[in-house]
C-alpha positions as CSV (number, residue, x, y, z in Angstrom):
1,M,127.6,88.8,109.3
2,E,129.2,86.0,107.4
3,K,129.8,87.1,103.8
4,R,130.1,83.9,102.0
5,I,127.5,81.7,100.3
6,S,127.3,78.6,102.5
7,T,125.3,75.5,102.3
8,N,123.2,76.6,105.2
9,F,122.4,79.9,103.5
10,N,121.4,78.1,100.3
11,L,119.2,75.7,102.2
12,F,117.5,78.5,104.2
13,A,117.0,80.8,101.3
14,T,115.6,78.0,99.1
15,A,113.3,76.8,101.9
16,A,112.0,80.3,102.6
17,L,111.3,81.0,98.9
18,L,109.7,77.7,98.3
19,F,107.5,78.2,101.4
20,V,106.1,81.5,100.3
21,L,105.6,80.3,96.8
22,F,103.8,77.2,98.1
23,L,101.6,79.5,100.2
24,Y,100.8,81.6,97.2
25,H,100.1,78.6,95.0
26,F,98.1,76.9,97.7
27,F,95.7,79.8,98.1
28,T,95.3,80.6,94.4
29,V,95.1,77.2,92.7
30,N,91.8,75.5,91.8
31,I,91.0,72.8,94.3
32,S,89.3,70.1,92.2
33,D,87.3,69.4,89.1
34,A,84.1,69.5,91.0
35,Q,84.8,73.0,92.1
36,A,86.8,74.1,89.1
37,S,86.0,77.8,89.6
38,N,86.9,77.8,93.3
39,S,90.3,78.4,94.8
40,M,91.2,78.5,98.5
41,I,90.7,82.3,98.5
42,D,87.2,81.8,97.0
43,L,86.4,79.4,99.8
44,M,87.9,81.5,102.6
45,F,86.5,84.9,101.6
46,T,83.2,86.0,100.2
47,S,83.8,89.6,99.5
48,V,85.9,90.7,96.6
49,E,87.7,93.3,98.7
50,A,89.0,90.6,101.1
51,K,90.1,88.5,98.3
52,V,92.1,91.3,96.7
53,L,93.7,92.3,100.0
54,F,94.7,88.8,100.8
55,T,96.2,88.3,97.4
56,L,98.1,91.5,97.7
57,A,99.4,90.4,101.1
58,L,100.5,87.1,99.6
59,L,102.3,88.8,96.7
60,T,103.9,91.2,99.1
61,G,105.3,88.3,101.1
62,V,106.7,86.6,98.0
63,S,108.2,89.9,96.8
64,V,109.9,90.8,100.1
65,T,111.2,87.2,100.5
66,A,112.6,87.1,97.0
67,S,114.1,90.6,97.5
68,F,115.7,89.7,100.8
69,I,117.3,86.6,99.2
70,F,118.5,88.6,96.2
71,K,120.0,91.2,98.6
72,E,121.9,88.6,100.6
73,I,123.2,86.9,97.4
74,W,124.3,90.3,96.0
75,N,126.0,91.4,99.3
76,R,127.7,88.0,99.9
77,L,128.7,87.2,96.3
78,F,128.5,89.9,93.7
79,S,129.9,92.8,95.8
80,D,133.1,90.8,96.3
81,L,133.4,89.3,92.9
82,F,132.9,92.5,90.9
83,Q,134.0,95.1,93.5
84,L,130.5,96.5,93.8
85,R,128.9,98.2,96.8
86,E,126.5,96.4,99.0
87,I,122.8,97.1,98.5
88,N,119.9,97.4,100.9
89,L,116.4,95.8,100.8
90,N,114.8,98.7,98.9
91,E,117.4,98.6,96.2
92,A,117.1,94.8,95.9
93,Y,113.4,95.1,95.6
94,A,113.7,97.7,92.9
95,I,116.2,95.6,90.9
96,C,114.0,92.5,91.2
97,F,111.0,94.5,90.1
98,L,112.8,95.9,87.1
99,V,114.3,92.6,86.0
100,L,110.9,90.8,86.3
101,S,109.2,93.6,84.4
102,I,111.7,93.3,81.6
103,I,111.4,89.5,81.5
104,A,107.6,89.5,81.7
105,F,107.2,92.0,78.8
């Protein structure tokens, strides 16, 4: 594995994150003023359980993608700059979750 932050890595990571965020936004945003209370999820699913499961799947996709990108940035950049050990995906997910929890509250 190449351990440096390259332009190709930045482009791929940015495109992947923007794609999953676009999907999340696309399915959860209100469509028009005529159907102000309807989002794509409301139009696609009629049962509340299906809506909740689909939203959880979208959030899981966003979380895993962001954690993977964070792990790659950590392992390629921070581990060499600060002489830290490399982390795995589970540790990256935990760090992302803790940081977002602190920022959100």
